[in-house]
C-alpha positions in Angstrom: -1.4 -35.2 4.2 -4.0 -33.5 2.0 -3.6 -30.5 -0.3 -6.4 -28.1 -0.7 -6.8 -25.5 -3.5 -6.0 -21.9 -2.9 -4.9 -18.8 -4.7 -1.3 -17.7 -3.9 -0.7 -13.9 -4.0 3.1 -14.1 -3.5 4.1 -17.4 -5.1 6.2 -18.2 -2.1 6.2 -21.5 -0.1 6.4 -21.4 3.7 5.6 -23.7 6.6 4.5 -23.0 10.1 2.0 -23.7 12.9 -1.5 -22.2 12.5 -2.2 -19.1 14.6 -5.6 -17.4 14.4 -5.5 -13.6 14.7 -8.0 -12.3 17.3 -9.1 -8.8 16.7 -10.6 -6.9 19.7 -14.2 -5.8 19.2 -14.5 -2.1 19.6 -17.9 -0.9 20.6 -19.3 2.6 20.2 -19.9 4.4 23.5 -21.7 7.7 24.0 -19.6 10.5 25.2 -20.5 13.7 27.2 -17.3 15.5 26.3 -17.5 18.8 24.4 -16.9 19.4 20.7 -13.5 21.0 21.4 -12.5 18.1 23.6 -13.5 15.6 20.9 -11.6 17.5 18.3 -8.5 17.5 20.5 -8.8 13.8 21.2 -9.0 13.2 17.4 -6.0 15.4 16.7 -4.0 13.4 19.3 -5.1 10.1 17.8 -4.0 11.3 14.3 -0.6 12.4 15.6 -0.1 9.2 17.5 -0.9 7.0 14.5 1.3 9.1 12.2 4.1 8.9 14.7 3.9 5.1 14.9 3.9 4.9 11.1 6.9 7.3 10.9 8.8 5.1 13.4 8.1 2.0 11.3 9.5 3.8 8.2 12.9 4.3 9.7 13.8 0.6 9.4 11.6 -0.2 6.3 12.7 -0.8 2.7 11.7 1.8 0.1 8.6 -0.2 -1.0 7.3 -0.5 2.5 8.1 3.2 3.2 6.0 4.3 0.3 3.0 2.3 1.6 3.4 3.6 5.1 3.6 7.1 3.6 0.2 6.5 2.0 -1.3 5.6 5.3 0.3 8.6 7.0 -1.3 10.8 4.4 -4.7 9.2 4.8 -4.6 9.6 8.6 -3.9 13.3 8.3 -6.1 13.9 5.3 -7.9 17.3 5.4 -11.2 15.9 4.0 -11.2 13.2 6.7 -10.6 15.7 9.4 -13.3 18.1 8.1 -15.8 15.2 7.8 -15.2 13.9 11.4 -15.3 17.5 12.8 -18.6 18.1 11.1 -20.1 14.9 12.5 -19.0 15.5 16.0 -20.2 19.1 15.9 -23.6 17.5 15.1 -23.4 15.5 18.4 -21.9 12.2 17.2 -19.2 10.4 19.2 -15.8 10.2 17.7 -16.1 6.5 17.0 -19.5 7.0 15.3 -18.0 9.8 13.2 -15.1 7.7 12.1 -17.4 4.8 11.2 -19.5 7.1 9.0 -16.3 8.7 7.5 -15.1 5.2 6.6 -18.5 4.4 4.9 -18.5 7.7 3.1 -15.0 7.6 1.7 -15.2 3.9 0.9 -18.0 4.7 -1.5 -15.9 7.4 -3.2 -12.9 5.0 -3.5 -15.2 2.2 -4.8 -16.3 4.6 -7.6 -12.6 4.8 -8.8 -11.7 4.3 -12.4 -9.3 1.4 -11.8 -8.9 -1.7 -9.8 -5.7 -0.2 -8.2 -7.7 2.8 -6.9 -10.5 0.6 -5.6 -8.0 -1.5 -3.7 -7.2 1.5 -1.5 -10.3 0.7 0.4 -8.3 -1.7 2.5 -5.8 1.0 3.3 -8.6 3.3 4.5 -10.0 0.5 6.6 -6.6 0.1 8.2 -6.2 3.8 9.0 -9.7 4.1 10.4 -9.1 1.0 12.6 -5.8 2.4 13.8 -7.4 5.7 14.7 -10.2 4.0 16.6 -7.7 1.9 18.5 -5.7 5.0 19.3 -8.9 6.8 20.6 -9.9 3.7 22.7 -6.2 3.3 23.7 -6.6 -0.4 22.7 -3.1 -2.0 22.3 -2.3 -3.9 19.2 -2.6 -7.7 19.7 0.8 -9.0 20.9 2.0 -12.6 21.4 5.2 -14.6 21.4 5.6 -17.6 19.2 9.2 -18.9 18.9 8.6 -21.0 15.9 7.5 -19.7 12.5 3.7 -19.5 12.2 1.0 -19.0 9.6 -1.3 -16.2 10.6 -5.0 -16.8 9.8 -7.7 -14.1 9.5 -10.5 -13.1 7.1 -8.2 -10.4 5.7 -4.9 -8.6 6.6 -4.4 -4.9 6.7 -1.0 -3.4 5.7 -0.1 -2.5 9.2 -0.8 -6.1 10.3 1.4 -7.6 7.6 4.3 -5.5 8.9 3.7 -6.3 12.6 3.2 -10.0 11.9 6.5 -10.2 9.9 8.3 -8.8 13.1 6.5 -11.4 15.2 8.1 -14.4 13.2 5.2 -15.0 10.8 6.1 -17.2 7.8 2.9 -16.7 5.9 -0.6 -15.4 5.8 -3.8 -17.3 5.2 -7.0 -15.4 4.5 -10.5 -15.7 2.9 -10.2 -12.5 0.9 -7.4 -10.5 -0.7 -6.1 -9.1 -4.0 -2.9 -9.0 -6.1 -3.1 -5.2 -6.2 -3.6 -4.6 -2.4 -0.8 -3.0 -0.4 -1.0 -6.0 1.9 0.1 -8.2 -1.0 2.9 -5.8 -2.0 4.2 -5.8 1.6 3.9 -9.6 1.9 6.1 -9.9 -1.2 8.6 -7.4 0.0 8.8 -9.0 3.4 9.1 -12.6 1.9 5.8 -13.8 3.4 3.7 -16.5 1.7 0.1 -15.1 1.2 -2.7 -17.4 0.2 -6.5 -17.0 -0.2 -8.8 -20.0 0.4 -12.5 -20.7 0.8 -13.9 -20.1 4.3 -14.9 -23.8 4.8 -11.2 -24.8 4.5 -10.3 -22.4 7.3 -12.8 -24.2 9.5 -10.8 -27.5 9.0 -7.8 -25.9 10.7 -7.1 -26.0 14.5 -4.8 -23.6 16.4 -1.3 -25.1 16.3 -1.8 -27.3 13.3 1.2 -27.6 11.0 0.5 -25.9 7.7 2.4 -25.5 4.4 1.4 -22.7 2.0 2.7 -23.9 -1.4 2.8 -20.8 -3.5 4.1 -22.5 -6.6 1.2 -24.9 -6.9 -1.5 -22.8 -5.2 -2.1 -25.3 -2.4 -2.7 -25.3 1.3 -1.2 -28.4 2.9 -2.5 -29.4 6.4 -0.1 -31.6 8.4 2.6 -31.7 5.7 5.4 -34.3 5.8 7.7 -33.2 8.6 10.8 -34.3 6.7 10.5 -31.8 3.9 9.3 -28.3 3.0 8.6 -29.5 -0.5 5.5 -31.3 -1.8 5.8 -35.0 -2.2 3.8 -35.9 -5.3 3.8 -39.6 -4.4 1.4 -38.9 -1.6 -2.3 -38.8 -2.1 -3.5 -35.3 -2.7 -6.7 -33.5 -3.7 -5.8 -31.2 -6.6 -7.7 -28.3 -8.1 -7.0 -26.4 -11.2 -6.7 -22.6 -10.7 -8.0 -20.8 -13.7 -6.7 -17.2 -14.2 -9.2 -15.2 -16.4 -7.9 -14.5 -19.8 -8.7 -10.8 -19.5 -6.7 -10.4 -16.3 -4.0 -7.7 -16.4 -0.7 -7.7 -14.4 1.2 -4.5 -14.0 4.6 -4.0 -12.4 5.8 -1.4 -9.9 9.2 0.2 -10.4 11.2 2.0 -7.7 14.8 1.9 -9.0 16.4 1.4 -12.4 18.0 -1.8 -11.2 14.5 -3.4 -11.4 14.0 -2.4 -15.0 15.7 -5.3 -16.8 13.7 -8.0 -15.0 10.4 -6.1 -15.5 11.1 -5.6 -19.2 11.8 -9.3 -19.7 8.6 -10.3 -17.8 5.2 -10.8 -19.4 3.5 -8.0 -17.4 1.1 -5.7 -19.3 3.4 -2.8 -18.5 4.5 -0.7 -15.5 1.5 0.5 -13.6 3.5 2.7 -11.2 6.9 4.3 -11.4 7.7 6.1 -8.1 9.8 8.8 -9.6 11.0 10.3 -6.3 13.0 7.0 -5.7 14.7 7.2 -9.1 16.6 10.3 -7.9 16.4 9.7 -4.1 20.1 9.7 -3.5 21.1 12.5 -5.9 23.0 15.3 -4.3 21.6 18.0 -6.6 18.1 18.6 -7.9 17.7 16.4 -11.1 17.6 18.8 -14.1 15.5 18.4 -17.2 18.1 16.4 -19.1 18.9 14.0 -16.2 15.2 13.3 -15.7 14.5 12.9 -19.4 17.3 10.3 -19.9 16.0 8.2 -17.0 12.3 8.4 -18.1 13.3 7.7 -21.7 15.3 4.6 -20.7 12.3 3.2 -18.9 9.8 4.0 -21.6 12.0 2.6 -24.4 12.8 -0.6 -22.5 9.0 -1.3 -22.0 7.8 -0.2 -25.5 5.1 -0.8 -26.8 3.8 -1.5 -23.3 2.7 1.6 -21.4 4.4 3.1 -18.4 2.7 5.2 -15.7 5.0 7.7 -14.0 3.9 9.2 -10.8 5.2 12.7 -10.2 7.3 13.4 -7.2 5.5 12.5 -4.0 7.3 14.1 -1.0 6.2 15.1 2.5 7.9 15.8 5.9 8.2 12.0 6.3 9.7 11.4 2.9 12.4 13.8 1.6 15.2 13.4 -0.9 18.7 14.8 -0.1 18.4 17.5 -2.7 15.0 18.6 -1.4 16.2 18.7 2.2 19.2 20.9 1.2 16.9 23.3 -0.6 13.9 23.5 1.7 13.2 21.8 5.0 9.6 20.6 5.2 8.1 21.2 8.7 6.4 18.2 10.3 3.2 20.3 10.9 2.9 20.7 7.2 0.4 17.9 6.4 0.5 18.6 2.6 2.1 16.0 0.4 2.2 14.8 -3.1 1.2 17.2 -5.8 -0.1 19.8 -3.3 3.3 20.1 -1.7 5.2 19.9 -5.0 3.2 22.8 -6.5 4.7 25.0 -3.8 7.7 24.8 -6.1 6.2 25.3 -9.6 9.6 25.2 -11.4 10.3 21.7 -9.9 6.9 20.4 -11.2 7.3 22.1 -14.6 10.8 20.7 -15.1 9.5 17.2 -14.3 6.5 17.5 -16.6 8.6 18.8 -19.4 11.1 15.9 -19.0 8.2 13.4 -19.1 6.8 15.0 -22.3 10.2 15.0 -24.0 10.6 11.3 -23.1 7.2 10.4 -24.5 8.2 10.4 -28.1 6.9 6.8 -28.6 3.6 7.6 -26.9 3.7 4.9 -24.2 4.0 7.3 -21.2 1.2 8.1 -18.8 1.4 10.6 -15.9 -0.1 10.0 -12.5 -0.5 12.8 -9.9 0.0 11.7 -6.3 -2.5 12.5 -3.5 -4.8 14.9 -5.3 -6.9 16.8 -2.8 -8.7 19.3 -5.0 -9.5 20.4 -8.5 -7.1 23.3 -8.4 -4.1 21.0 -8.4 -5.3 19.3 -11.6 -6.1 22.6 -13.2 -2.6 23.9 -12.4 -0.9 20.9 -13.9 -3.0 21.1 -17.0 -2.0 24.8 -17.3 1.7 23.9 -17.0 1.3 21.2 -19.7 -0.3 23.7 -22.0 2.6 26.1 -21.4 5.1 23.3 -22.1 3.3 22.5 -25.4 3.5 26.1 -26.5 7.2 26.4 -25.6 8.1 23.2 -27.5 
């Protein structure tokens, strides 16, 4: 048994037989159909992808639901639709238009101001791939393996992580990945080991080999001792020291208050994302200013002096709180979400912003706007903040 160095993204240890994920190559073909037909095919593909994501959300936990909601929003994004329609009006095939759209928007995401934003490139890749498969009517790879297995690929998209977990995967082994990717968040949530290794190590593995991903010690074990899931340190191993850069930052994600105590006691740099809609998800009434302020203040004080980034309510037809459903039903054809949808109810946004401002007495609160599609939304929020400042 030999241990090879790797970088664990989930710190979990799992054993299983190696299974290489084969992705079907999709080639671009010329099409003689009209612009209107292409546009209709694209609209159907978007609807199909969103429907599949929506179905997955029904049985998913809140963390997974939030990531699926991001992909649903990306698939139906107005800017993506306009870009694709412009390209097909110029004579491109749908597949060529989607490929160019991916390149175009990847460049925009890559210019983002934070690593978290830049990691959304993988989400866009996933969505574009799903749309292309839908247009080509290519089914997702399906297979039956009765025993737990370790899936192997160059990288894993969020949708693949979910599908593989349903297919009895115990872990993921890849040559690229990130702690801040949604694939890693999902792997953690679904209790999958997830490890990154150099490509030459992948080439040492054969289909069906027994593997052990040791998340605690950052090691890939090929042909581990069959008698134990643990590492026997009396065996001969090859070890490598994994150095984490001293400037690396680690930020937590908070969905519910029950998670706060563990996060506050951890050594994270702070909370990089509080999904505020989940804090009040089961409330029967719209959370008023005082209710919101108390919750936000509790979180900010527990983390002080570390910073906390609160994302304002992110709702859509696929993600609705009880109190929002009672007040206003959001039609499925309404593809707005995030701040664009919230601003349809100015008083709701203003109440939340005021509660956040009142809770920020110690200065460690940041505000994040979800799914911003245009400058007008930012300008409106700034105007509301100025009004709140004058009223205080």
